N, C-alpha and C positions, 0 to 999 in steps of 0.2 A: 631322786635326783632332779635338780632344777630343770624345768622344761618338759620332763616326761609326764607331768600332770596335764599338759596340753597336747603333746604330740605322741602318737603311737609310731615308733620308729622301726618296728619289726619288719615292715616291708622293705626298708633300706637294705636288709640282708639278702633280699632277692633282686636288688637293683631296680626297685620300683619306688615311686614317690611315697613319702610318708603320709600318714593320715592324721587328721586332727581329732581330738577326743571331744571337742566342743566346736560349734560353728564359728567361723571367723569371716568377717566381711570388711571391706574397705571402709575406713572411717570418713573418707572424703565423698565417695559416690555410692557406697553400699554395694559395690561390685563383688564378684567372686574372684578368688585367687587361683592362679596357676602355679605349679611347681616350676621354679627357675633352676636352682641347683642346691646341692648339699656339699659342704666342704669340711673335711676333718681337720681338727685343730688341736695341737698339744701346746699348752702354755708352759707347763713345767712338769716335773715329776708329780704324778697323781692328779693332774688337772687336764682332763680330756673332754672334748666336746665335738658335736657336729653342728655347724652353722647351717640352718635351713633358710634359703631365700625363696620368697614367693612374690608374684607380681600380679597386680590387679588386672583383670581382663578388660576393664573399661577405661580407667584413667592412667594406667601404667605405674602406679605407686608401687614401690618395692619395699618389702619388709624383710628383715633377717632376724631369725630366732636362734639363740644359742642353747642347745640341749646338751646337758652334761652326760658323759658316758663313763663307764668303767674302763679300766685299761684293757680288759679282755674284749669289750665291745669295740673299742677303738681299733685294736689290732686286727680283729676279725673283719671289720668293715674295710680297713686298708688293704687287706689281702683279697677280699671279694671284689672290690672296686679296682684292684690293680693300681692303686695310687690313693690320692687323698681327695678326689673330686668326683661327684656324680652329677652330670648335666642332663637337662631336659632332652637333649638330642639322643641320649641313650634310653631314657625312660618314656619319652613321648611328652608332648606339651599338653598335660592333662590338668583339669581342674582338681584341686585338692579334695579328696573324698571326705565325707562327713561334714562338708561345708554347705549345709542346707539351712534355709531360713525355717524357723519354727513358729 
């Protein structure tokens, strides 16, 4: 599914920030990214995704990634989160893991 080649979303099922499979750095200042929020989105039947927003710890640039989900993943996350949004105030303002320079 689109986006799951970059993001490991398994931690979202434990109300924890997602992890990247590859390092990501700010294209403006090379800073590290913090988890901002994740938002569940249903566009139409059979089109489900989680939008993951991250914020640069240095220059405050915000990126949003759309990661496609199965219907089952969408429904399970909605139930676990008790809604459609997971914010950093629930998970903690943490740097995205696996976000290391090589």
